[in-house]
N, C-alpha and C positions, 0 to 999 in steps of 0.2 A: 952499694947494696940497696940503697933507698930507691923506690920506684918513681918518686915524683920530686926531682931536684928543685929546690927553691920553694917548695910548697909545704907549709907546716901541716902537721897531722890534723890540727883543728880545722883546717880549711876543707870545705866540702869537695873541692877539686881533687883532694888527695885520694879519694876513693873512686874516681872515675875509671870505668873500664876502658881498655884500649886494645887495639889490634897488635898482636905480637908475631903473627905468622899468617901467611896466605896459602890457600890451597894451590898445590902445584898443578893439579888437573884443571881446575875451574878458574884460576887467576893467572898463574905464571905462564902456563902453556898458551892461552889465548894471546897474551902479550908478545910472546916469542913469535907466534904465527903472524900477528899484525906487523911486527918489525920486519919479518922476512918478506911479507907481501909488499910492504911499503918500500923496501929496498928494491924489489923487482919493478915496482911502479916507477921509482925514480930512474932506474936503469933504462926502462922503455922510453921515458920522457927525454932522457939524454940522447938516446938513439934517434928519436924523431927529429931532434934539432941538429943532427949532423948532416953534412953534405952527402948526397947519394954515393959518391965515390968512397968516402971514408966509412959510411955505414955498411958498405959491401965487404969491408976488410975485417979480419979477425983482430980483437975479440968482439967487435960490435955486431957480428953476425949471430952471436950467441943469444938465444932467447928461450924463456920458459913459457911465459904467457904474454900475449900482446897487451898493450896499454888499456884498451877498453875492457877486456876481460879481467885484468888485474884490478882496475878501478871498481868494477862491480863486486868482485870478491872482497876487496878491502872494505867497501861500504857495508857489506853484510856482516863481516867479522866485527867491525867497530860497533855496529848496531847491537849485535849480540853481546859484546863485552859491556857496553853501557847498560843494557838490560840486566846483565848479570850483576853489575854494581848496584843497581836499584833494587833488584831482588834480594841481594845480600843485606842491604840496609833494612828492607822490609821484614826480613826473617832474622834479624840480629837478636840474639838472646839479651834480655835485660835482667841482670843479676842484682838482686837487692838483699838487704840484711835488716834484721830487726832484733831488738833486745826487749824482753819483758820478764816479769816474775811469774811464778807458777799460778798465782791467782788472777793474773792479768789485770791487776788493779793498781800496780805501781806504788805499792806501799813502801814507805821508808824502812819499815821493820822487816821486810821480806828477807829471808835468808838465802834464797836461791834465785839467781838470775840466769835466764836462758838466752842463747844466741842462735838466731835462725838464719839460714841461707835459703834463698828461693829464687826461682826463675819466673819472672812475670811475663816472659814471652816477648814477641809472638813466636819466636823460633825455639825449638828444643836444642839441647846441648848435651855433651858428655864431658865429664871431668877428666882432665889430664893429670893434674897434680894439685895438692894442697900443702903449702909450706907455712912455717911459722917463724916469727921473730919475737923473742921474749927478752925483756930487761926488767929486773926487779928494782924496787925503790931505792936500794942502797948501791945500785950499780950505775956506772957512767952512762949517760944518755947517748953516747956516740953511736951513730947509726951503723958504723963499720964494725962495731963489736958484736960478736955472736953470729951475725949473718942469718940466712934462712936455713931452717933445720926441719926435718920431718917430725912427725908426731912422736916417734920413739924417743927422740932427743928432748922434746918438750916434757914428756913424762919424767925423764931423768932430771931435768932442771927443776920441775915441781917437787920431785921426791927429795931433792937436796934441801928444800925449804920445809920439809916435813908436811907437805900437802899430799893427801892420800887420794889416789884415783878412785872415783866412785863414792867418795865421802866428802871431800872438799871441792872436787871438780870432776868433770868428765868432758873429754873431747872425742868426737867421733872420727874414726879412721875411714878414709875414702880410697878405694882402689882405682887405679887408672882405668878409664872406660866406664866408670860408674855413671848411671843415667842422671840427667839434670832436667827433668821434664818441666813443662810450664804448669803453673798453678794459679788459682784465683786469688788466694790470700797467703800471707806469709806463714800462717800456722799450718797450711797445707804443704809447706816446703819441708826442708830438712832441719831438724834441731841439731845443729852442728856441735854445740857445747853447752854446758851449764857450769856456773861457778857460785860458790858461796861468797858472801861478803868478805869473810876472812881471807879467802884465796885472792880475791880482787885487791884487797888492801896490800898484798905483797907485790903487786905488779905496778910498774911504771909504764911499760910498753907491752902490748900484746897485739901484734899485727898478723893478719892472715892473708896469704897470697894465694888466690885461686886462679888456676889456668884451666880453660875449658875450650872445647871446639864446637862451633855451631854446625847446623845442618848442611851448610854449603862448604864445609871444610876449613873455614877461617878459624884461627886460634886467637883467643882473647885472654887478657889478664886483668884481674881486679884485686887491689890491695885494700884491706879494710882495717883501720886502726881501732880495734875494739874499745880500748880504754878511753879514746877520745870521742867515742860515740855513745857513751853511757848516759842514761837519763839523769837529770839533775838530782833525783832522789837517791840514786845509787852513789853519785859523787859525794853527797852529804853523808851517807852511811859509811862509805869508805873513809872519809875524813874522821869520823867518830872512832872507828876501829883503830886507825893509826894513832889517834890521840890517846886512846886508852892504852895501847901497847907501849907508847912512849912514857906514860906515867907509871906503868907497872915495873917495879924494881926487879 
């Protein structure tokens, strides 16, 4: 289930975006064409090195394009494909996240903490799916337990802990194909969720897995371990709430 084998959630590499799918039209199709042209070029080279008598016999008489023409077409397609790779990197969306409080002053006594998702560009994107992995403080930390679930299941899990949607927390629902435009600052992005300190104190793990497609058709995945990205003031506030709960008879 875990997206980054061998990398702890506290490690910054755990949240690195990665390619999970390539465009059939702009990536896979050019590769197939290059392979076919390369095979034809190799066939023509083999024929050139045959004796005239053998080259006049079947199947060596079969040809589609001669070697010079094939070499020229192959050079063009390789150049286009390399240009496509560079263009894809230049337009790759950069998905970031941020956590702040409503006053944006990071006060320890703040009751509500907000989680933002934003696309810093340079390329735009659309959302394919948003999934969640939740483990509470009294549950086993095993990454295989629970798996990735949609928002509806998350709401059920929170409800089982007497956490009320819209009171103790809120998580925004994203439909497939939702726009993910580029923005200048994180606050211009999407406020994906907010949580009270009480709700956060119930959680051990809250991971969000976002899959999105860039403008050139490539699909990406980014997993964000929210609880391991909390500011230090939030961690201290959560510790206090848990301590108070443990002391309450």
